[in-house]
C-alpha positions as CSV (number, residue, x, y, z in Angstrom):
1,M,-1.9,18.6,3.4
2,A,-4.2,18.9,6.0
3,I,-4.5,19.2,9.9
4,R,-6.8,17.5,12.3
5,I,-9.6,19.1,14.0
6,H,-8.0,18.1,17.8
7,E,-4.8,19.9,16.3
8,A,-7.3,22.8,15.1
9,L,-8.5,23.6,18.8
10,Q,-5.3,23.9,20.0
11,L,-4.3,27.0,18.6
12,P,-4.4,29.3,20.6
13,I,-7.2,31.7,18.7
14,M,-8.8,28.3,19.2
15,Q,-8.9,28.4,23.3
16,Q,-11.9,30.1,23.9
17,T,-14.1,27.9,21.7
18,K,-15.5,24.5,23.2
19,L,-16.2,21.2,21.6
20,I,-19.9,20.8,21.8
21,A,-20.4,17.9,19.8
22,G,-19.2,15.0,17.6
23,K,-16.2,14.4,19.7
24,N,-15.8,11.0,17.7
25,G,-14.3,13.1,14.4
26,L,-12.0,14.9,16.4
27,Q,-9.1,12.7,13.9
28,N,-11.0,14.5,11.0
29,W,-8.6,16.2,8.5
30,V,-9.1,20.0,7.8
31,K,-8.7,21.1,4.5
32,W,-9.8,24.3,4.1
33,V,-11.8,27.3,6.0
34,T,-14.8,28.5,4.8
35,I,-16.7,31.0,6.5
36,V,-20.8,31.3,5.6
37,E,-22.8,34.2,7.7
38,V,-25.9,32.8,5.3
39,I,-26.0,29.2,4.3
40,E,-27.8,29.3,1.2
41,D,-26.9,26.0,-1.1
42,I,-25.2,23.0,1.4
43,N,-24.0,21.1,-2.1
44,R,-21.5,23.1,-3.0
45,L,-19.5,22.9,0.5
46,Q,-16.5,20.3,-0.5
47,E,-15.3,17.3,1.1
48,G,-12.8,18.8,4.1
49,E,-13.9,22.1,4.5
50,L,-14.3,23.5,8.3
51,L,-17.7,25.4,7.9
52,I,-17.4,28.4,9.9
53,T,-20.9,30.3,10.3
54,T,-22.8,32.9,12.2
55,G,-25.8,30.7,12.2
56,F,-27.8,33.5,11.1
57,G,-31.5,32.5,10.2
58,L,-30.7,29.1,12.2
59,G,-33.1,30.5,15.7
60,E,-36.6,30.6,14.4
61,D,-36.4,30.1,11.1
62,K,-37.7,26.4,10.5
63,E,-36.9,25.8,6.9
64,K,-32.9,26.9,7.5
65,Q,-33.1,24.9,10.6
66,S,-33.9,22.2,8.5
67,E,-31.6,22.3,5.7
68,F,-29.3,22.9,8.6
69,K,-29.3,19.3,9.7
70,R,-29.2,18.5,6.5
71,L,-26.2,19.7,6.0
72,L,-25.0,18.4,9.7
73,A,-25.7,14.8,8.5
74,L,-24.4,14.4,4.6
75,G,-21.2,13.6,5.8
76,K,-18.9,15.9,3.7
77,L,-17.6,18.4,6.8
78,S,-14.5,18.1,8.4
79,G,-16.6,19.8,11.6
80,V,-19.0,23.3,11.9
81,A,-18.2,26.2,14.3
82,L,-21.6,28.2,15.2
83,Y,-21.1,31.6,16.7
84,T,-23.5,32.0,19.8
85,G,-24.4,35.6,20.6
86,L,-25.1,36.6,17.9
87,Y,-28.3,35.1,16.1
88,L,-28.0,32.6,18.3
89,K,-28.6,32.7,22.0
90,E,-27.5,29.3,22.6
91,I,-27.0,25.5,20.2
92,P,-30.0,24.2,19.6
93,Q,-29.9,20.5,21.4
94,S,-31.3,19.0,18.0
95,F,-28.0,20.4,16.3
96,I,-25.7,18.7,19.6
97,S,-27.8,15.5,18.8
98,L,-26.9,15.1,15.4
99,A,-23.4,16.6,15.7
100,D,-22.8,13.3,17.9
101,Q,-24.4,10.7,15.1
102,Y,-22.5,11.8,12.7
103,A,-19.6,12.2,14.5
104,L,-19.4,15.7,13.3
105,P,-17.5,18.5,15.6
106,L,-19.3,21.0,16.6
107,I,-17.7,24.3,18.1
108,E,-19.7,27.0,20.0
109,I,-17.8,30.1,18.9
110,P,-18.2,33.2,21.5
111,A,-19.2,36.7,20.2
112,N,-15.7,38.2,21.0
113,I,-13.5,36.4,18.7
114,N,-13.2,37.9,15.4
115,F,-13.8,35.7,12.1
116,S,-10.6,36.6,10.2
117,M,-8.1,35.7,13.0
118,I,-9.4,32.1,13.0
119,T,-9.4,31.8,9.6
120,K,-5.8,33.4,9.1
121,E,-4.4,30.7,12.1
122,L,-6.2,27.6,10.9
123,L,-5.0,28.4,6.7
124,E,-1.1,29.5,8.2
125,Q,-1.2,25.9,10.2
126,I,-2.9,23.8,7.0
127,V,-0.1,26.2,4.3
128,N,2.7,25.0,6.7
129,K,2.0,21.7,6.8
130,Q,1.8,21.5,3.1
131,R,5.0,23.4,2.9
132,E,6.8,20.8,5.3
133,I,5.4,18.0,3.7
134,F,6.7,19.7,-0.4
135,V,9.5,20.7,1.3
136,A,10.5,17.2,2.5
137,S,9.3,15.3,-0.6
138,D,11.4,17.1,-2.6
139,F,14.7,16.5,-0.2
140,L,14.1,12.3,-0.3
141,Q,13.1,12.3,-4.5
142,E,16.5,13.9,-4.6
143,L,18.2,11.1,-1.8
144,L,17.0,8.8,-4.4
145,A,17.9,10.0,-8.0
146,H,20.8,11.6,-7.7
147,P,24.0,9.9,-6.3
148,I,25.1,12.3,-2.9
149,V,28.0,14.4,-3.9
150,N,28.0,16.0,-0.3
151,P,27.3,13.8,2.6
152,T,28.2,16.4,5.1
153,D,25.4,18.4,3.4
154,V,22.8,16.0,3.3
155,M,23.7,15.5,7.0
156,E,22.6,19.0,8.0
157,R,19.7,19.3,5.7
158,G,18.2,15.7,6.9
159,K,18.9,17.6,10.4
160,N,16.9,20.5,9.6
161,L,14.0,18.1,8.5
162,G,14.2,15.8,12.0
163,I,15.8,13.3,10.6
164,D,19.5,11.5,12.1
165,F,21.0,10.0,8.8
166,T,23.9,9.1,11.3
167,K,20.8,5.8,12.5
168,P,20.2,3.0,10.4
169,Q,17.1,4.5,8.2
170,T,14.5,1.8,6.5
171,I,12.5,2.6,3.4
172,F,9.2,1.2,2.7
173,S,6.9,1.2,-0.7
174,V,3.4,2.1,-0.1
175,H,1.6,0.6,-3.7
176,F,-1.6,1.2,-4.8
177,A,-3.4,0.0,-7.4
178,A,-3.9,2.1,-10.6
179,L,-8.2,2.1,-10.0
180,I,-7.9,2.6,-6.2
181,N,-10.6,5.0,-4.7
182,Q,-10.0,8.8,-5.0
183,K,-11.0,8.5,-1.4
184,I,-8.5,5.8,0.0
185,K,-6.1,7.8,-2.3
186,E,-6.0,10.8,-0.5
187,Q,-6.4,9.8,3.0
188,L,-3.1,7.8,2.6
189,P,-0.4,10.3,2.7
190,E,-2.6,11.5,6.2
191,A,-2.7,8.0,7.4
192,I,1.0,7.6,6.5
193,Q,1.7,11.0,8.7
194,S,-0.5,10.5,11.1
195,T,1.0,7.0,11.8
196,L,4.3,7.5,12.7
197,K,3.6,10.9,14.4
198,K,1.9,9.3,17.2
199,K,4.7,6.8,17.4
200,K,7.1,10.0,17.4
201,I,9.1,8.0,14.0
202,S,11.1,11.0,11.9
203,F,10.6,10.5,8.5
204,L,10.7,11.7,4.9
205,M,7.6,11.2,2.4
206,R,7.0,11.4,-0.8
207,T,3.9,10.2,-3.4
208,K,4.1,9.0,-7.0
209,P,1.5,8.2,-9.4
210,D,0.8,4.6,-7.7
211,S,2.7,4.2,-4.4
212,I,4.4,6.6,-1.5
213,I,7.6,6.2,-0.8
214,V,8.4,6.1,3.2
215,L,12.0,6.9,4.5
216,L,12.3,6.4,9.1
217,E,14.1,6.2,10.9
218,G,14.6,2.9,12.8
219,G,16.2,-0.8,11.9
220,N,14.3,-3.1,13.6
221,K,12.4,-5.7,11.0
222,E,10.0,-6.1,13.4
223,N,8.6,-2.7,14.4
224,I,8.9,-1.6,11.3
225,V,6.8,-4.1,9.8
226,E,4.8,-3.4,13.0
227,I,4.4,-0.1,11.6
228,A,3.2,-1.2,8.5
229,R,0.6,-3.0,9.8
230,E,-1.1,-0.4,11.7
231,L,-1.1,1.3,8.2
232,L,-3.3,-0.8,7.1
233,N,-4.9,-1.2,9.9
234,S,-5.9,2.5,9.6
235,M,-7.7,2.0,6.0
236,E,-10.3,0.3,5.0
237,P,-10.3,-3.6,5.2
238,S,-11.0,-3.9,1.7
239,S,-8.3,-1.0,0.2
240,P,-6.3,-3.1,-2.2
241,I,-2.2,-1.7,-0.3
242,S,0.2,-3.5,-0.9
243,I,3.2,-2.6,1.5
244,G,7.5,-3.3,0.5
245,I,10.2,-3.0,3.1
246,G,13.6,-2.7,1.4
247,K,16.6,-3.0,3.7
248,T,18.0,-1.2,6.3
249,V,20.5,0.9,5.5
250,T,23.2,3.0,7.3
251,N,24.8,4.2,4.2
252,L,23.5,7.7,2.9
253,H,24.8,5.7,-0.9
254,M,22.6,2.7,-0.1
255,L,19.2,4.5,0.1
256,A,18.3,4.1,-3.6
257,E,18.8,0.6,-3.6
258,S,17.0,0.5,0.0
259,A,14.1,2.4,-1.9
260,R,14.4,-0.1,-5.2
261,Q,13.6,-3.0,-3.1
262,A,11.1,-1.7,-1.1
263,E,9.3,-0.9,-4.7
264,Q,10.5,-3.9,-5.6
265,A,8.8,-5.7,-2.5
266,A,5.6,-4.4,-2.9
267,Y,5.2,-4.8,-6.6
268,L,6.5,-8.8,-5.9
269,S,3.8,-8.9,-3.1
270,Q,0.9,-9.0,-5.3
271,I,2.0,-12.2,-7.7
272,L,2.9,-15.0,-4.6
273,F,1.0,-17.8,-4.4
274,K,-0.7,-16.3,-1.5
275,P,-0.6,-12.2,-1.8
276,Q,0.8,-10.5,1.3
277,P,0.0,-6.8,2.1
278,I,3.2,-7.0,3.7
279,V,6.6,-8.2,2.0
280,H,10.2,-7.4,3.1
281,Y,12.5,-7.7,0.3
282,D,14.2,-11.1,2.1
283,N,11.4,-12.6,1.1
284,F,12.2,-12.9,-2.4
285,S,15.5,-14.5,-2.6
286,L,14.5,-16.8,-5.2
287,Y,12.9,-13.7,-7.5
288,Q,15.9,-12.3,-6.3
289,L,18.3,-15.5,-7.7
290,L,16.1,-15.1,-10.8
291,L,16.6,-10.9,-12.0
292,E,20.5,-11.7,-11.2
293,M,19.8,-14.5,-13.8
294,K,18.6,-12.0,-16.0
295,N,21.1,-9.5,-15.8
296,S,23.8,-11.7,-16.2
297,G,22.1,-12.8,-20.0
298,V,19.7,-15.2,-18.7
299,N,16.4,-15.5,-21.4
300,L,13.6,-15.7,-18.5
301,E,11.3,-16.7,-21.0
302,E,13.7,-19.2,-22.4
303,F,13.6,-20.4,-19.4
304,Y,10.1,-20.6,-18.5
305,H,9.3,-22.4,-21.4
306,Q,12.1,-25.1,-21.2
307,Y,10.4,-26.8,-18.3
308,L,7.0,-25.2,-18.3
309,G,6.5,-25.0,-22.3
310,S,3.9,-28.0,-23.1
311,L,2.0,-26.3,-19.7
312,L,1.3,-23.0,-21.4
313,D,-0.8,-24.7,-24.1
314,T,-3.1,-26.4,-21.8
315,R,-6.6,-25.6,-22.8
316,G,-9.3,-25.4,-19.7
317,V,-7.7,-27.0,-16.9
318,D,-4.7,-24.2,-15.6
319,L,-2.2,-27.3,-15.0
320,I,0.0,-24.2,-13.9
321,T,-1.5,-23.1,-11.4
322,T,-2.3,-26.8,-10.2
323,L,1.6,-27.5,-9.9
324,E,2.3,-24.1,-8.4
325,A,0.2,-25.2,-5.1
326,Y,1.5,-28.7,-4.9
327,L,4.5,-27.3,-4.3
328,Y,3.6,-24.1,-2.1
329,F,1.6,-27.1,-0.1
330,N,5.5,-29.1,0.0
331,Q,3.2,-31.8,-1.9
332,N,0.6,-32.3,0.4
333,I,-2.2,-33.5,-1.9
334,K,-4.7,-32.7,0.9
335,N,-3.8,-29.6,1.8
336,T,-3.5,-28.8,-2.2
337,A,-6.9,-30.1,-3.0
338,E,-8.9,-28.1,-0.4
339,D,-7.0,-25.1,-1.0
340,L,-8.1,-25.8,-5.1
341,Y,-11.5,-26.9,-3.9
342,I,-10.7,-30.0,-6.1
343,H,-10.8,-33.6,-5.0
344,R,-7.5,-35.0,-4.2
345,H,-8.6,-38.2,-7.7
346,T,-8.5,-35.1,-9.5
347,L,-5.6,-34.0,-8.0
348,K,-3.7,-36.8,-8.8
349,Y,-4.9,-37.1,-12.2
350,R,-3.7,-33.1,-12.8
351,L,-0.2,-34.1,-11.4
352,G,0.1,-36.9,-13.7
353,Q,-0.9,-35.0,-16.7
354,I,1.7,-32.5,-15.4
355,E,4.3,-35.7,-15.3
356,K,3.3,-36.4,-18.5
357,K,3.7,-33.6,-20.5
358,T,6.9,-32.3,-18.2
359,G,8.8,-35.0,-18.0
360,A,9.4,-34.3,-14.5
361,N,9.1,-37.2,-11.8
362,L,7.5,-35.1,-9.4
363,S,8.7,-37.0,-6.5
364,S,12.4,-35.9,-7.3
365,F,13.6,-32.9,-5.6
366,E,16.1,-31.5,-8.2
367,D,12.5,-31.9,-11.0
368,C,11.0,-29.4,-8.6
369,T,13.0,-27.3,-8.0
370,K,14.0,-26.7,-11.3
371,L,9.7,-26.1,-12.2
372,Y,9.0,-24.4,-9.0
373,L,12.3,-21.8,-10.1
374,A,10.3,-21.7,-14.1
375,I,7.2,-20.7,-12.1
376,L,8.5,-17.6,-10.6
377,A,10.2,-17.4,-13.8
378,Y,6.8,-17.1,-15.9
379,K,4.8,-14.7,-13.2
380,L,7.6,-12.5,-13.6
381,V,8.1,-12.1,-17.0
382,N,4.1,-12.4,-17.1
383,Y,3.2,-9.9,-14.9
384,K,5.5,-7.6,-16.4
385,M,8.0,-7.7,-13.0
386,V,11.1,-7.6,-15.4
387,R,11.3,-5.7,-18.5
388,S,13.3,-7.0,-22.0
C-alpha cells in the first residue's frame, strides 16, 4: 500500500516545498522513495517511485537534460522532486511543460531541507499505512474464518480500527478474473481505499487470489450499490471486475454468511443471461432455491437433464441459449430475435424444434418455469458454481 502525492505534500517536512507542475497527477500513488544525485540509467527506476534528486548536471549538460526529459515522459514515476539552490538555480521551463503534459507532479525543494528527513517521513507514512492494512486484513480474515467466541473483544478491536460493530455492516466481494492485467490488480485495493475514505466510510479489507473482500459500515442498499458503482467508475472501463454484495447484518455472527453471499453473488453475476458488474445477493432468489435443492439432496445434473437433455445433444445451433433468451424477454418474439441477431422466422423455427425435442409447451407457464429452472441448474453446474 502507498500514499498519494497530495498526502505526501501535506506532511510537515514538505511544507517548504512547492508544486511547480503536474497538478493533474496529485492522485498518483507513491510506492517508494528513491534519492539519486546523478541520474545515470532511467530504466532502473520503478513504477510508482517518487524520485528526489539534486539535479546534478541538469543545468548545463544538454545530454543529461534530454535524458531527464525522456524520464518525465516515461509515465513510470509517481512524481519528481528537484532541489534548487545546489546545481539548479531554478527549474527549467522545458521540464515544467513536460510535467504538465504528462500529469507528473514536479516538486521544488529548497536547499535547506535535508535529504534524509524527507525520505524518513515519507517512508514512515508508507510503512505505517502498510501496517494498518495488514492488521485490518488479518482481523477481517479472523472474523470471517472462525466462530466469534468473545463478541466484546471483537467489538473493542473493531473500535480500535475505526469500525463500530453496533451499526449495520455490509460485505461486498470485488471479484476479478484470473488473467486480469497486473496493473489493474494492484490498483484495485488503492481504488477501494480511496473511494471509501473520500466518502468517510469506515471499512476493513482483505485481498484474496481472485477477489477483495470489503466490510463497511452501512445498511442502505442503494448507498452500497452507489459506492460499488463509484469504485467501478474509478477503474479502466474494460476492467473485468464484478462486485457481489451480501445482505446487511446487525449480528457479528452473521458476518461470515454475508461474506459468503457476497462472493457467491460476484461469481453468479457472470452467468446471468445479461452479465452485470454489480449485483446484490437478493437478486438471485431462484439460484438460491436451486442451491437449497442441492443441499437437500437433489442432483442438479439429473434435474436439468430431465428437461433439457434432448437440447444438450444439438449440434450447430445452441437451442439452450435461444430458449434462455426467449424466456428472458418474457416470450417476446421481436425482442428475442433482435437480441440474438436472427430473423423472427428463424426464431420461430428454433422454438418449434425446442418444443419438439423437449415435449414442452412454450405457451404453458408451468412448462416454461420448469425449463427456466433447468437452464439455471445447467449453468450452475457447468460453470462450476456448485461442487459435487
